[in-house]
N, CA, C, O and the ligand as a Tripos MOL2 file, in Angstrom:
@<TRIPOS>MOLECULE
protein
  257   255    65     0     0
PROTEIN
NO_CHARGES

@<TRIPOS>ATOM
      1 N         -33.8650  -50.2070   52.5520 N.3       1 MET1
      2 CA        -33.1510  -49.8140   51.2700 C.3       1 MET1
      3 C         -33.9440  -48.6660   50.6440 C.2       1 MET1
      4 O         -33.8510  -48.5660   49.4210 O.2       1 MET1
      5 N         -34.6770  -47.8240   51.2660 N.am      2 THR2
      6 CA        -35.3510  -46.7490   50.6920 C.3       2 THR2
      7 C         -34.6610  -45.3990   50.7000 C.2       2 THR2
      8 O         -35.0800  -44.4480   50.0410 O.2       2 THR2
      9 N         -33.5750  -45.3550   51.4820 N.am      3 ALA3
     10 CA        -32.7670  -43.9870   51.6540 C.3       3 ALA3
     11 C         -32.2240  -43.8150   50.2880 C.2       3 ALA3
     12 O         -31.6770  -44.7240   49.6640 O.2       3 ALA3
     13 N         -32.3880  -42.6770   49.8740 N.am      4 GLU4
     14 CA        -31.7010  -41.9670   48.4720 C.3       4 GLU4
     15 C         -30.2550  -41.6320   48.9110 C.2       4 GLU4
     16 O         -29.9580  -41.2150   50.0310 O.2       4 GLU4
     17 N         -29.4110  -41.8580   47.9200 N.am      5 HIS5
     18 CA        -28.1770  -41.2310   48.0120 C.3       5 HIS5
     19 C         -28.2540  -39.8690   47.5130 C.2       5 HIS5
     20 O         -28.9770  -39.5020   46.5860 O.2       5 HIS5
     21 N         -27.2890  -38.9870   48.3360 N.am      6 ALA6
     22 CA        -27.1030  -37.5780   47.7920 C.3       6 ALA6
     23 C         -26.2750  -37.8050   46.4270 C.2       6 ALA6
     24 O         -25.5460  -38.7800   46.2400 O.2       6 ALA6
     25 N         -26.4710  -36.8660   45.5900 N.am      7 LYS7
     26 CA        -25.7130  -36.8200   44.2020 C.3       7 LYS7
     27 C         -24.5160  -35.9550   44.2240 C.2       7 LYS7
     28 O         -23.6410  -36.1010   43.3700 O.2       7 LYS7
     29 N         -24.4240  -35.0290   45.1870 N.am      8 THR8
     30 CA        -23.2050  -34.2760   45.0860 C.3       8 THR8
     31 C         -22.8380  -33.9440   46.6230 C.2       8 THR8
     32 O         -23.6320  -34.0760   47.5550 O.2       8 THR8
     33 N         -21.4920  -33.4880   46.7380 N.am      9 SER9
     34 CA        -21.0500  -33.5050   47.9220 C.3       9 SER9
     35 C         -21.6270  -32.4830   48.7430 C.2       9 SER9
     36 O         -21.6580  -32.6380   49.9640 O.2       9 SER9
     37 N         -22.1720  -31.2580   48.0960 N.am     10 THR10
     38 CA        -22.8860  -30.1940   48.6920 C.3      10 THR10
     39 C         -24.1690  -30.7590   49.2370 C.2      10 THR10
     40 O         -24.4680  -30.4350   50.3870 O.2      10 THR10
     41 N         -24.9980  -31.5900   48.5410 N.am     11 GLU11
     42 CA        -26.0630  -32.1840   48.8980 C.3      11 GLU11
     43 C         -26.0310  -33.1870   50.2280 C.2      11 GLU11
     44 O         -26.8550  -33.2770   51.1390 O.2      11 GLU11
     45 N         -24.9150  -33.8340   50.0380 N.am     12 ALA12
     46 CA        -24.5840  -34.8480   51.2220 C.3      12 ALA12
     47 C         -24.5040  -33.9280   52.4230 C.2      12 ALA12
     48 O         -25.2110  -34.1150   53.4130 O.2      12 ALA12
     49 N         -23.6230  -32.9180   52.3260 N.am     13 LYS13
     50 CA        -23.3340  -31.9750   53.6230 C.3      13 LYS13
     51 C         -24.6420  -31.2610   54.0420 C.2      13 LYS13
     52 O         -24.8140  -30.9520   55.2210 O.2      13 LYS13
     53 N         -25.4760  -31.0210   53.1800 N.am     14 ALA14
     54 CA        -26.6540  -30.2100   53.5720 C.3      14 ALA14
     55 C         -27.6520  -31.3050   54.4100 C.2      14 ALA14
     56 O         -28.4190  -30.9360   55.2990 O.2      14 ALA14
     57 N         -27.5060  -32.6920   53.9740 N.am     15 ARG15
     58 CA        -28.4730  -33.7130   54.5240 C.3      15 ARG15
     59 C         -27.7360  -34.3870   55.7250 C.2      15 ARG15
     60 O         -28.2260  -35.3520   56.3110 O.2      15 ARG15
     61 N         -26.6370  -33.8790   56.0340 N.am     16 GLY16
     62 CA        -25.8070  -34.5300   57.1990 C.3      16 GLY16
     63 C         -25.2100  -35.9360   56.6530 C.2      16 GLY16
     64 O         -25.0120  -36.8200   57.4860 O.2      16 GLY16
     65 N         -24.9490  -36.1510   55.4490 N.am     17 LEU17
     66 CA        -24.5580  -37.5760   55.1000 C.3      17 LEU17
     67 C         -23.1260  -37.5040   54.8850 C.2      17 LEU17
     68 O         -22.6210  -36.4480   54.5030 O.2      17 LEU17
     69 N         -22.4170  -38.5630   55.1060 N.am     18 SER18
     70 CA        -20.8000  -38.6550   54.8000 C.3      18 SER18
     71 C         -20.3740  -38.9630   53.4240 C.2      18 SER18
     72 O         -19.2950  -38.6690   52.9090 O.2      18 SER18
     73 N         -21.3840  -39.6060   52.8880 N.am     19 ILE19
     74 CA        -20.9860  -40.0910   51.3500 C.3      19 ILE19
     75 C         -22.1580  -39.6300   50.5200 C.2      19 ILE19
     76 O         -23.2870  -39.4220   50.9650 O.2      19 ILE19
     77 N         -21.7630  -39.4900   49.2360 N.am     20 TYR20
     78 CA        -22.7730  -39.3850   48.1690 C.3      20 TYR20
     79 C         -22.3670  -40.1810   46.9780 C.2      20 TYR20
     80 O         -21.2150  -40.6020   46.8820 O.2      20 TYR20
     81 N         -23.2760  -40.4060   46.0620 N.am     21 PHE21
     82 CA        -23.1600  -41.4080   44.9950 C.3      21 PHE21
     83 C         -23.5230  -40.6390   43.6170 C.2      21 PHE21
     84 O         -24.6300  -40.1480   43.3960 O.2      21 PHE21
     85 N         -22.5640  -40.6120   42.8350 N.am     22 THR22
     86 CA        -22.7650  -39.9710   41.4930 C.3      22 THR22
     87 C         -23.1100  -40.9480   40.2960 C.2      22 THR22
     88 O         -23.4850  -40.5220   39.2040 O.2      22 THR22
     89 N         -22.9790  -42.0710   40.5380 N.am     23 GLY23
     90 CA        -23.1620  -43.3010   39.4760 C.3      23 GLY23
     91 C         -22.2950  -43.1420   38.4070 C.2      23 GLY23
     92 O         -22.5870  -43.6980   37.3480 O.2      23 GLY23
     93 N         -21.0750  -42.3490   38.5070 N.am     24 TYR24
     94 CA        -20.2670  -42.3890   37.6200 C.3      24 TYR24
     95 C         -18.9040  -42.8890   38.0520 C.2      24 TYR24
     96 O         -18.4890  -42.5320   39.1550 O.2      24 TYR24
     97 N         -18.1550  -43.6980   37.2750 N.am     25 PRO25
     98 CA        -16.8620  -44.1080   37.8710 C.3      25 PRO25
     99 C         -15.8510  -43.0840   38.2870 C.2      25 PRO25
    100 O         -15.7790  -41.9650   37.7800 O.2      25 PRO25
    101 N         -15.0510  -43.5470   39.2710 N.am     26 CYS26
    102 CA        -14.0050  -42.5920   39.5100 C.3      26 CYS26
    103 C         -12.8650  -42.7110   38.4950 C.2      26 CYS26
    104 O         -12.9520  -43.4360   37.5040 O.2      26 CYS26
    105 N         -11.8660  -42.0180   38.7650 N.am     27 GLU27
    106 CA        -10.8320  -41.9550   37.6050 C.3      27 GLU27
    107 C         -10.1980  -43.4660   37.7340 C.2      27 GLU27
    108 O          -9.5530  -43.8100   36.7440 O.2      27 GLU27
    109 N         -10.2660  -44.2430   38.6060 N.am     28 HIS28
    110 CA         -9.7390  -45.5400   38.6710 C.3      28 HIS28
    111 C         -10.8430  -46.5980   38.2270 C.2      28 HIS28
    112 O         -10.5610  -47.7970   38.2050 O.2      28 HIS28
    113 N         -11.9490  -46.1890   37.9170 N.am     29 GLY29
    114 CA        -12.9640  -47.0480   37.2590 C.3      29 GLY29
    115 C         -13.9840  -47.7420   38.4230 C.2      29 GLY29
    116 O         -14.6530  -48.7540   38.2100 O.2      29 GLY29
    117 N         -13.9630  -47.0560   39.5810 N.am     30 HIS30
    118 CA        -14.7670  -47.7110   40.7170 C.3      30 HIS30
    119 C         -16.0400  -46.9570   40.6520 C.2      30 HIS30
    120 O         -16.0310  -45.7260   40.6920 O.2      30 HIS30
    121 N         -17.2550  -47.7180   40.5410 N.am     31 ILE31
    122 CA        -18.4370  -47.1030   40.4950 C.3      31 ILE31
    123 C         -18.8590  -47.2420   42.0930 C.2      31 ILE31
    124 O         -19.4160  -48.2560   42.5150 O.2      31 ILE31
    125 N         -18.5640  -46.2220   42.8500 N.am     32 ALA32
    126 CA        -18.7640  -46.3200   44.2320 C.3      32 ALA32
    127 C         -19.1700  -45.1690   44.7600 C.2      32 ALA32
    128 O         -19.0830  -44.1840   44.0270 O.2      32 ALA32
    129 N         -19.6540  -45.0040   46.0020 N.am     33 PRO33
    130 CA        -20.0330  -43.7310   46.6120 C.3      33 PRO33
    131 C         -18.7250  -43.0770   47.0300 C.2      33 PRO33
    132 O         -17.6870  -43.7020   47.2460 O.2      33 PRO33
    133 N         -18.8830  -41.6910   47.1280 N.am     34 ARG34
    134 CA        -17.8720  -40.9730   47.4320 C.3      34 ARG34
    135 C         -17.9570  -40.0930   48.7150 C.2      34 ARG34
    136 O         -19.0350  -39.6490   49.1090 O.2      34 ARG34
    137 N         -16.8180  -39.8690   49.3260 N.am     35 TRP35
    138 CA        -16.8160  -39.1030   50.7140 C.3      35 TRP35
    139 C         -17.2260  -37.6960   50.4750 C.2      35 TRP35
    140 O         -16.5940  -37.0290   49.6560 O.2      35 TRP35
    141 N         -18.2120  -37.2010   51.1080 N.am     36 ALA36
    142 CA        -18.5900  -35.9430   50.9650 C.3      36 ALA36
    143 C         -17.4760  -34.7760   51.3010 C.2      36 ALA36
    144 O         -17.4130  -33.7140   50.6820 O.2      36 ALA36
    145 N         -16.6300  -35.1430   52.3600 N.am     37 ILE37
    146 CA        -15.5790  -34.4210   52.7890 C.3      37 ILE37
    147 C         -14.4850  -34.1560   51.6240 C.2      37 ILE37
    148 O         -14.2260  -33.0340   51.1890 O.2      37 ILE37
    149 N         -13.9740  -35.1770   51.2540 N.am     38 SER38
    150 CA        -12.6820  -35.3760   50.4440 C.3      38 SER38
    151 C         -13.1050  -35.5240   48.8640 C.2      38 SER38
    152 O         -12.2650  -35.2750   47.9990 O.2      38 SER38
    153 N         -14.2810  -35.8890   48.5540 N.am     39 LYS39
    154 CA        -14.7670  -36.1460   47.1690 C.3      39 LYS39
    155 C         -13.9800  -37.3350   46.7660 C.2      39 LYS39
    156 O         -14.0630  -37.4920   45.5480 O.2      39 LYS39
    157 N         -13.3040  -38.1590   47.3040 N.am     40 GLN40
    158 CA        -12.6370  -39.2410   46.9810 C.3      40 GLN40
    159 C         -13.6030  -40.5010   46.9760 C.2      40 GLN40
    160 O         -14.4520  -40.5830   47.8630 O.2      40 GLN40
    161 N         -13.5030  -41.4640   46.0230 N.am     41 CYS41
    162 CA        -14.3360  -42.6470   45.9790 C.3      41 CYS41
    163 C         -13.8730  -43.4720   47.1530 C.2      41 CYS41
    164 O         -12.7070  -43.4700   47.5480 O.2      41 CYS41
    165 N         -14.8360  -44.1670   47.6830 N.am     42 THR42
    166 CA        -14.8310  -44.7510   48.8910 C.3      42 THR42
    167 C         -13.8170  -46.3170   48.7510 C.2      42 THR42
    168 O         -13.4640  -47.0330   49.6880 O.2      42 THR42
    169 N         -13.5930  -46.4670   47.5980 N.am     43 VAL43
    170 CA        -12.7860  -47.5750   47.3560 C.3      43 VAL43
    171 C         -11.3110  -47.2090   47.1940 C.2      43 VAL43
    172 O         -10.3990  -47.8800   47.6780 O.2      43 VAL43
    173 N         -11.1400  -46.0490   46.4500 N.am     44 CYS44
    174 CA         -9.8210  -45.5120   46.6550 C.3      44 CYS44
    175 C          -9.3020  -44.9970   47.9060 C.2      44 CYS44
    176 O          -8.1080  -45.0590   48.1990 O.2      44 CYS44
    177 N         -10.2180  -44.4780   48.6600 N.am     45 GLN45
    178 CA         -9.9330  -43.9270   49.9020 C.3      45 GLN45
    179 C         -10.5690  -44.7040   50.8740 C.2      45 GLN45
    180 O         -11.3530  -44.1040   51.6100 O.2      45 GLN45
    181 N         -10.4020  -45.9490   51.0500 N.am     46 ALA46
    182 CA        -10.9000  -46.8720   52.1210 C.3      46 ALA46
    183 C         -10.5360  -46.6470   53.4690 C.2      46 ALA46
    184 O          -9.3440  -46.4200   53.6710 O.2      46 ALA46
    185 N         -11.2470  -46.6600   54.3570 N.am     47 PRO47
    186 CA        -10.8880  -46.5750   55.7800 C.3      47 PRO47
    187 C          -9.5900  -47.4670   56.1420 C.2      47 PRO47
    188 O          -8.6170  -47.0420   56.7640 O.2      47 PRO47
    189 N          -9.7350  -48.6520   55.6900 N.am     48 ILE48
    190 CA         -8.7690  -49.7110   55.8280 C.3      48 ILE48
    191 C          -8.0520  -50.0240   54.5780 C.2      48 ILE48
    192 O          -8.7100  -50.5430   53.6760 O.2      48 ILE48
    193 N          -6.9430  -49.8110   54.4140 N.am     49 LYS49
    194 CA         -5.9750  -50.3820   53.2540 C.3      49 LYS49
    195 C          -5.0050  -51.2510   53.6420 C.2      49 LYS49
    196 O          -4.4970  -51.9050   52.7310 O.2      49 LYS49
    197 N          -4.6160  -51.4310   54.7260 N.am     50 MET50
    198 CA         -3.5740  -52.2630   55.1440 C.3      50 MET50
    199 C          -3.6840  -53.8060   54.6900 C.2      50 MET50
    200 O          -4.7110  -54.4700   54.8280 O.2      50 MET50
    201 N          -2.5620  -54.2530   54.1650 N.am     51 GLY51
    202 CA         -2.5040  -55.5390   53.6360 C.3      51 GLY51
    203 C          -3.2100  -55.9840   52.3800 C.2      51 GLY51
    204 O          -3.2590  -57.1590   52.0150 O.2      51 GLY51
    205 N          -3.7750  -54.9230   51.7160 N.am     52 ARG52
    206 CA         -4.5710  -55.2560   50.3830 C.3      52 ARG52
    207 C          -3.7120  -55.5970   49.5300 C.2      52 ARG52
    208 O          -3.9330  -56.7020   49.0340 O.2      52 ARG52
    209 N          -2.5710  -54.9250   49.0710 N.am     53 LEU53
    210 CA         -1.6430  -55.3440   47.9300 C.3      53 LEU53
    211 C          -0.2560  -55.2670   48.6030 C.2      53 LEU53
    212 O           0.2750  -54.1580   48.6670 O.2      53 LEU53
    213 N           0.2690  -56.1540   49.0210 N.am     54 PRO54
    214 CA          1.5730  -56.3280   49.8420 C.3      54 PRO54
    215 C           2.7400  -56.1610   48.8320 C.2      54 PRO54
    216 O           3.8610  -55.8260   49.2140 O.2      54 PRO54
    217 N           2.4250  -56.4190   47.4610 N.am     55 GLY55
    218 CA          3.4870  -56.2360   46.5490 C.3      55 GLY55
    219 C           3.7460  -54.9710   46.3720 C.2      55 GLY55
    220 O           4.8790  -54.7180   45.9640 O.2      55 GLY55
    221 N           2.9620  -54.0100   46.5760 N.am     56 ILE56
    222 CA          3.2040  -52.3750   46.3420 C.3      56 ILE56
    223 C           4.5490  -52.0760   47.1930 C.2      56 ILE56
    224 O           5.5130  -51.4480   46.7530 O.2      56 ILE56
    225 N           4.4410  -52.6560   48.5350 N.am     57 VAL57
    226 CA          5.3580  -52.3760   49.5760 C.3      57 VAL57
    227 C           6.9360  -52.7680   48.8950 C.2      57 VAL57
    228 O           7.8930  -51.9920   48.9070 O.2      57 VAL57
    229 N           6.9400  -53.9260   48.4090 N.am     58 LEU58
    230 CA          8.2620  -54.1780   47.6910 C.3      58 LEU58
    231 C           8.5320  -53.3090   46.7480 C.2      58 LEU58
    232 O           9.7050  -52.9390   46.7030 O.2      58 LEU58
    233 N           7.6980  -52.8090   45.8730 N.am     59 SER59
    234 CA          8.1470  -51.9660   44.7850 C.3      59 SER59
    235 C           8.6100  -50.5460   45.0670 C.2      59 SER59
    236 O           9.1650  -49.7560   44.3030 O.2      59 SER59
    237 N           8.2440  -50.3970   46.3840 N.am     60 GLN60
    238 CA          8.6420  -48.9620   46.7540 C.3      60 GLN60
    239 C          10.0320  -48.8890   47.3990 C.2      60 GLN60
    240 O          10.5000  -47.8500   47.8650 O.2      60 GLN60
    241 N          10.7040  -50.1740   47.3860 N.am     61 GLN61
    242 CA         12.1700  -50.1920   47.9140 C.3      61 GLN61
    243 C          13.0340  -49.3160   46.8090 C.2      61 GLN61
    244 O          12.7750  -49.4710   45.6150 O.2      61 GLN61
    245 N          13.8730  -48.5660   47.1490 N.am     62 PRO62
    246 CA         14.8690  -48.0600   46.3050 C.3      62 PRO62
    247 C          15.5980  -48.8010   45.3080 C.2      62 PRO62
    248 O          16.0560  -49.8840   45.6720 O.2      62 PRO62
    249 N          15.8130  -48.3930   44.0050 N.am     63 ARG63
    250 CA         16.3210  -49.2470   43.2160 C.3      63 ARG63
    251 C          17.5480  -48.4790   42.4310 C.2      63 ARG63
    252 O          17.5490  -47.2620   42.2440 O.2      63 ARG63
    253 N          18.4210  -49.2260   42.0700 N.am     64 GLN64
    254 CA         19.5130  -48.5930   41.2600 C.3      64 GLN64
    255 C          19.6720  -48.7050   39.8170 C.2      64 GLN64
    256 O          20.6100  -48.1410   39.2540 O.2      64 GLN64
    257 ZN        -11.8180  -45.2780   43.1250 Zn       65 ZN65
@<TRIPOS>BOND
     1     1     2 1
     2     2     3 1
     3     3     4 2
     4     3     5 am
     5     5     6 1
     6     6     7 1
     7     7     8 2
     8     7     9 am
     9     9    10 1
    10    10    11 1
    11    11    12 2
    12    11    13 am
    13    13    14 1
    14    14    15 1
    15    15    16 2
    16    15    17 am
    17    17    18 1
    18    18    19 1
    19    19    20 2
    20    19    21 am
    21    21    22 1
    22    22    23 1
    23    23    24 2
    24    23    25 am
    25    25    26 1
    26    26    27 1
    27    27    28 2
    28    27    29 am
    29    29    30 1
    30    30    31 1
    31    31    32 2
    32    31    33 am
    33    33    34 1
    34    34    35 1
    35    35    36 2
    36    35    37 am
    37    37    38 1
    38    38    39 1
    39    39    40 2
    40    39    41 am
    41    41    42 1
    42    42    43 1
    43    43    44 2
    44    43    45 am
    45    45    46 1
    46    46    47 1
    47    47    48 2
    48    47    49 am
    49    49    50 1
    50    50    51 1
    51    51    52 2
    52    51    53 am
    53    53    54 1
    54    54    55 1
    55    55    56 2
    56    55    57 am
    57    57    58 1
    58    58    59 1
    59    59    60 2
    60    59    61 am
    61    61    62 1
    62    62    63 1
    63    63    64 2
    64    63    65 am
    65    65    66 1
    66    66    67 1
    67    67    68 2
    68    67    69 am
    69    69    70 1
    70    70    71 1
    71    71    72 2
    72    71    73 am
    73    73    74 1
    74    74    75 1
    75    75    76 2
    76    75    77 am
    77    77    78 1
    78    78    79 1
    79    79    80 2
    80    79    81 am
    81    81    82 1
    82    82    83 1
    83    83    84 2
    84    83    85 am
    85    85    86 1
    86    86    87 1
    87    87    88 2
    88    87    89 am
    89    89    90 1
    90    90    91 1
    91    91    92 2
    92    91    93 am
    93    93    94 1
    94    94    95 1
    95    95    96 2
    96    95    97 am
    97    97    98 1
    98    98    99 1
    99    99   100 2
   100    99   101 am
   101   101   102 1
   102   102   103 1
   103   103   104 2
   104   103   105 am
   105   105   106 1
   106   106   107 1
   107   107   108 2
   108   107   109 am
   109   109   110 1
   110   110   111 1
   111   111   112 2
   112   111   113 am
   113   113   114 1
   114   114   115 1
   115   115   116 2
   116   115   117 am
   117   117   118 1
   118   118   119 1
   119   119   120 2
   120   119   121 am
   121   121   122 1
   122   122   123 1
   123   123   124 2
   124   123   125 am
   125   125   126 1
   126   126   127 1
   127   127   128 2
   128   127   129 am
   129   129   130 1
   130   130   131 1
   131   131   132 2
   132   131   133 am
   133   133   134 1
   134   134   135 1
   135   135   136 2
   136   135   137 am
   137   137   138 1
   138   138   139 1
   139   139   140 2
   140   139   141 am
   141   141   142 1
   142   142   143 1
   143   143   144 2
   144   143   145 am
   145   145   146 1
   146   146   147 1
   147   147   148 2
   148   147   149 am
   149   149   150 1
   150   150   151 1
   151   151   152 2
   152   151   153 am
   153   153   154 1
   154   154   155 1
   155   155   156 2
   156   155   157 am
   157   157   158 1
   158   158   159 1
   159   159   160 2
   160   159   161 am
   161   161   162 1
   162   162   163 1
   163   163   164 2
   164   163   165 am
   165   165   166 1
   166   166   167 1
   167   167   168 2
   168   167   169 am
   169   169   170 1
   170   170   171 1
   171   171   172 2
   172   171   173 am
   173   173   174 1
   174   174   175 1
   175   175   176 2
   176   175   177 am
   177   177   178 1
   178   178   179 1
   179   179   180 2
   180   179   181 am
   181   181   182 1
   182   182   183 1
   183   183   184 2
   184   183   185 am
   185   185   186 1
   186   186   187 1
   187   187   188 2
   188   187   189 am
   189   189   190 1
   190   190   191 1
   191   191   192 2
   192   191   193 am
   193   193   194 1
   194   194   195 1
   195   195   196 2
   196   195   197 am
   197   197   198 1
   198   198   199 1
   199   199   200 2
   200   199   201 am
   201   201   202 1
   202   202   203 1
   203   203   204 2
   204   203   205 am
   205   205   206 1
   206   206   207 1
   207   207   208 2
   208   207   209 am
   209   209   210 1
   210   210   211 1
   211   211   212 2
   212   211   213 am
   213   213   214 1
   214   214   215 1
   215   215   216 2
   216   215   217 am
   217   217   218 1
   218   218   219 1
   219   219   220 2
   220   219   221 am
   221   221   222 1
   222   222   223 1
   223   223   224 2
   224   223   225 am
   225   225   226 1
   226   226   227 1
   227   227   228 2
   228   227   229 am
   229   229   230 1
   230   230   231 1
   231   231   232 2
   232   231   233 am
   233   233   234 1
   234   234   235 1
   235   235   236 2
   236   235   237 am
   237   237   238 1
   238   238   239 1
   239   239   240 2
   240   239   241 am
   241   241   242 1
   242   242   243 1
   243   243   244 2
   244   243   245 am
   245   245   246 1
   246   246   247 1
   247   247   248 2
   248   247   249 am
   249   249   250 1
   250   250   251 1
   251   251   252 2
   252   251   253 am
   253   253   254 1
   254   254   255 1
   255   255   256 2
@<TRIPOS>SUBSTRUCTURE
     1 MET1         2 RESIDUE 1 A MET
     2 THR2         6 RESIDUE 1 A THR
     3 ALA3        10 RESIDUE 1 A ALA
     4 GLU4        14 RESIDUE 1 A GLU
     5 HIS5        18 RESIDUE 1 A HIS
     6 ALA6        22 RESIDUE 1 A ALA
     7 LYS7        26 RESIDUE 1 A LYS
     8 THR8        30 RESIDUE 1 A THR
     9 SER9        34 RESIDUE 1 A SER
    10 THR10       38 RESIDUE 1 A THR
    11 GLU11       42 RESIDUE 1 A GLU
    12 ALA12       46 RESIDUE 1 A ALA
    13 LYS13       50 RESIDUE 1 A LYS
    14 ALA14       54 RESIDUE 1 A ALA
    15 ARG15       58 RESIDUE 1 A ARG
    16 GLY16       62 RESIDUE 1 A GLY
    17 LEU17       66 RESIDUE 1 A LEU
    18 SER18       70 RESIDUE 1 A SER
    19 ILE19       74 RESIDUE 1 A ILE
    20 TYR20       78 RESIDUE 1 A TYR
    21 PHE21       82 RESIDUE 1 A PHE
    22 THR22       86 RESIDUE 1 A THR
    23 GLY23       90 RESIDUE 1 A GLY
    24 TYR24       94 RESIDUE 1 A TYR
    25 PRO25       98 RESIDUE 1 A PRO
    26 CYS26      102 RESIDUE 1 A CYS
    27 GLU27      106 RESIDUE 1 A GLU
    28 HIS28      110 RESIDUE 1 A HIS
    29 GLY29      114 RESIDUE 1 A GLY
    30 HIS30      118 RESIDUE 1 A HIS
    31 ILE31      122 RESIDUE 1 A ILE
    32 ALA32      126 RESIDUE 1 A ALA
    33 PRO33      130 RESIDUE 1 A PRO
    34 ARG34      134 RESIDUE 1 A ARG
    35 TRP35      138 RESIDUE 1 A TRP
    36 ALA36      142 RESIDUE 1 A ALA
    37 ILE37      146 RESIDUE 1 A ILE
    38 SER38      150 RESIDUE 1 A SER
    39 LYS39      154 RESIDUE 1 A LYS
    40 GLN40      158 RESIDUE 1 A GLN
    41 CYS41      162 RESIDUE 1 A CYS
    42 THR42      166 RESIDUE 1 A THR
    43 VAL43      170 RESIDUE 1 A VAL
    44 CYS44      174 RESIDUE 1 A CYS
    45 GLN45      178 RESIDUE 1 A GLN
    46 ALA46      182 RESIDUE 1 A ALA
    47 PRO47      186 RESIDUE 1 A PRO
    48 ILE48      190 RESIDUE 1 A ILE
    49 LYS49      194 RESIDUE 1 A LYS
    50 MET50      198 RESIDUE 1 A MET
    51 GLY51      202 RESIDUE 1 A GLY
    52 ARG52      206 RESIDUE 1 A ARG
    53 LEU53      210 RESIDUE 1 A LEU
    54 PRO54      214 RESIDUE 1 A PRO
    55 GLY55      218 RESIDUE 1 A GLY
    56 ILE56      222 RESIDUE 1 A ILE
    57 VAL57      226 RESIDUE 1 A VAL
    58 LEU58      230 RESIDUE 1 A LEU
    59 SER59      234 RESIDUE 1 A SER
    60 GLN60      238 RESIDUE 1 A GLN
    61 GLN61      242 RESIDUE 1 A GLN
    62 PRO62      246 RESIDUE 1 A PRO
    63 ARG63      250 RESIDUE 1 A ARG
    64 GLN64      254 RESIDUE 1 A GLN
    65 ZN65       257 GROUP 0 **** ****
């Protein structure tokens, strides 16, 4: 646990890291590392999202 996180996407890219960590919450309140490429937080843009909130699928049905 001695590795330091990069603090900016630029630093992460320069160090060959895929994520960086600002210490500030994202727009959705997640205090999580962010992807260097997309600058999205790793919770908002998780590699696996399937099955997390099935209710959202139902709410996307067309309504009249
Ligand atoms: Zn987030």
